[in-house]
N, C-alpha and C positions, 0 to 999 in steps of 0.2 A: 604213266599218266602225267602229262606235263602240266604244271601248276603255275605258269606265268601269272603274276598277280596284278590286280588293279585295285589300288587303295586297300591292300590287305586281303583281297578276295581273289581266289584263282580266276584268271581272266576268262577262259572259256566257260567255266562254271558260273562265274558272275553273270555273264550274258544269259546263260540258260536260266539262272535264278530270276533275273529281271523279266525274261520272257514268261516264265511260269507265273510270276506275280501279276504282270501287266495284262495277261489275257482275261483275268477276272473282270477287268473294267473295259475290255475291248468293245468298240461299237460294232453294231451289225452292219454287214455290207452285202453286196450282190453275190449270187451263186453262179457256178458254172452250169452249162447246159446239160452235162452228163451227171450232175449230182443226183443222188437218190437218197432222200431223207431230209433232215432239217436244212434250212437255207444256210449255206456256208458264208463265212465272213473272213476277210483277211486279218491277220494279226497286225499289230502296230509295228512289229519288228521286221517281218519278212514280206516280200512281195511275190505273188504267184501269178502265172498266166491264167486268166479266167477259163474255166472249163477243163483245166488239167486235173485228172483224177476223178474219183467217184467216192462219195460218202457211203461208208459201210456201217450199218447200225450194229452196235455191239451190246445193246441192252441198256437199261436204266435211262432211256431217252438220249443216249449219247451215240455219236458216230465218229469214225476216224476216216480221214481222207487218204485213199489208196491209189497209187499209180503203178501200173504194170506195163511191161513191154516184153516182146519176144515170146518164145515157146520152147518147151523142152524141160527135161528134168536133170538135176534137182532144181527146185525153185529157190532163187536167191531172194531173201527178205532183208532189206536194210532197215534197221531199227535205230531210232534216236537221232534223226536229222530230218529237216524239212525236205520235201521231195525236190525242191529246186536245187539244193546242193548236190543231190545224188544224180542229177541228170546226165552229166558227162560219163560217169561210170556206167549208168544205165544204158546209154547209147552204145558203149563199147561192148557190153556183154549181151545185149538183146539178140544179136544175130546167132548166138550159140545156145542160149538157154533162157528160161523165163526169169525175169528180175523185177522185183516189186519194191517200192518204198512207200512209207506212210508218214504223214504228219503226226507226231505224238500228241497226246491230249493237251489242249490249250495252245497249240502252235499251228499256224497256217489256218486251214479250213476245218480242222478237227475240233470237236466239242471240248469245252473246258473240263478239266479233271474235277471229280467230286471230292477234292482234298486240297489242303493248303500247303502241303509239303510234298516234295518229290519222294516217291516210295517205290523202290525197285520191285518189290513183290506185287504191288498194285499194277505197275507197268507190265509185269509178267502176265498178270491176269488179263489185262487189256490186249496184249499180244496174242494170247491163246484165244480170246474171244474173236479177235479180228481174223485169225487164220481159219477159224471155224465158219464164221459168218460169210467170209469172202469165198469160201470153198476153194482155197488155195491148196493144191495137192502137195502132200508130203512125198519124199523127204525134202528138208529145207537146208540150205546153206544160209546161216544167220549172220548178219553183219551188225556188230554192236559198236556204235560210235560214241566215244568218250563216256558220258554218264550212263549210257544204256548198255555198256559192256557187261555189268553184272546181270542185267535182265536177260540178255542173250545166253550167258553162261548158265544161268539158273534154268532157262528153258531147255538147253542141251542136256543138263544133268537130269531134269525131270522127265524128258521125253527122248531118250536115246534112240528109240526106233524111228522117230520122226526127224532126227537130226543127221544130215549127211556131212555137215562141216560147219565150222565157226571161223569168222574173221573178226578180230578185235582191232579197232583203230584208236590208238592212244588210250588204251583201256585203263580203267580204275584199278589200282593196286589194292591188295588186301590190307585193311586197317591203315591206309596210307597216311592219314592225318597224324595219328599217334607216332608213326614211324618217322615222319619228317620232324615232328617236335622233338623226338629223341636225339636228333642230331645236335641239339644244344646241351645234351647231358655231359657233364664234366667240363663244360666251358665256363668262362667267367660269367657272372650274373648279367653284365651288359650284353654279352653275346646271346645268352639265353633269351633275354627280352627281345632282341632283334630277331631271333629265330621265331619266337611266338608271333611277332608282328608280321613276319614274312609268310608264315603258314596261314594266318588269319583265324577268324572265329570259328567255333564248331558249327554254328548255324548262321547262314547268310541268306536273307530273303527266303525263298522257298526250298533252299538246299540245306540238308543236314549232312555235313561231310562225314561225320563219324558213322552215321547210319549207312551211308553209301559205301564206306570202306568195309563195314561189317557185312553188307550184302555181298561184296566181292569175296570176302574171306569165307563165306558160307559154302562156296563151291570148292570141293576138295579134289575131284578128279573127273575128267571126261573120257577116261579110258584111252582108246586109240582113235577117237574121232579126229579127223584132220582139222588142225587149228593153224591159222595164219595170223600173225601179230604184226601190225605196222605201227611203229612208234617214232618219236623224234628225240633229238638230243638237246632240246631246249632246257635251259636252266629252270628247274621246277619250283623255284621260289622267287620272291619279289626282287627283281634286279636293282631296285632303288634302295634296298636295305644294305648298309655297309658291312656285310658279313665277311669274316676272314675267308681267304681263298680256299683254305682246307675244308671249310664248311660247305662252300659252294661245290667243290669237287665231290664231297661226300653226298650232296643232294643229287647231283647229276648221276652219280653211281647208283644211289638208291632208286632213283626213277627207273633206270634201265634194268636194275635187278628185279623190280616189281613187274616190269614188262616181261622179263625172262620167266618169272613165276607164272604169269598168265599163259605163256606158250607151253610151259611144262605141265599144265593141266592135262595135256595129252602126250603120250609118247610119240605121236605122229604130228610134228609141228615144224613150222618155219617162222623165224622172227627176223625182220629187217628193220633197220633204222633209216628213215628217209630224211633228207636235208630239207628243212622247212623253217619258215619264220612265223608260223601261226599255229594255234592250237587246233586247227580244223584240217585234218588229213584230207577230207573230201574236197576241200578247196584247192589245196596246193600239191597233192600227190595223186591225182586221179589215175595216172597210168600205172603207178606202183600198186595201187589198190586193185585195179583191173587185172594186172598180172597175177597178184596174189589170189584173187577170186577165181580166175581161170584155172590156176593150179589146184585149188581146193575142189572145184567142180570136177576136174578131170580125175583127181584121186578118188572122189566119191563115186563117179561113174565106173571107173575101172577097178575100184576096190584095191588100189595100190597105195603104197606109201607116198607121201609128198616127196618131190625131188629135193636135192640139197639146195639150200638158199643160194649158193654161189652159181648154180646153174640157172636160176630164175632171174637173178638181179645183177645187172652190170650197169655201171654208170657213175658219174662223178657224185661223190657225197654219199652214195648208198653203202651201208655197212651191214653185213650179215652177223647176227648174234647166234643163230643156230639154224 
């Protein structure tokens, strides 16, 4: 999980925190012609094509905006990103299987969440309700992007019979915040302060990073469920903090170690590191993600192990971890 920071707050997560906060004050807007349910409105952060997707009622007067394409099994479900970002991957996979993406609560056209803090378990309940209400057929290959990776892993652990595979994109590591803070242990007091500033506060906006790391740590094993992990080698702490080079190297190593741990939740896994300059794999590595998803779908269909990483990924900057 790459934690490139903005003013002491992890960059990608800072954006998601701002999104989660801003939607409570978002103004109402026009809806798409295919919407079924409350009138959708665009968020202040993302722009969508009018009419893309369908609002699915999940109870408590709330709806989630769902976009699907293609046909076939297993059904790919992208969790934790707006449908606009997943469009390129969706177009690549739709000719071979059913692929769906949804706007999370409070993002895009989906209803605001009935909570003020991001909660992985509540997100899991929303995902379960969405799959039921939309009558999306199991089994699923679930894609968890950044903060939604614990949600996807918890679904796979709770519903193994419905889970054909899992793909985690720059996933959240178990207890990541305390582990990054521990990099300052044994260092001079000045360096320890710099590490604390680089890692940032426990709570930022709508995000409680300690709770998110605890949710990731709650998943112990996914057996032999096919798992693909796509991560990056970005320095996971604030690049503006004047940390010693050894601490930066340790942070990069820890980041990749946590991604390795996510892959090792299953004995049937592949982990590739993509060359990127952003915290959003869906933005900058769509072909890598499409390749990983295709491999997981084939393994699920054929009930065979995932092929070696080196057989799947060739190209400048790509590195196989397992």
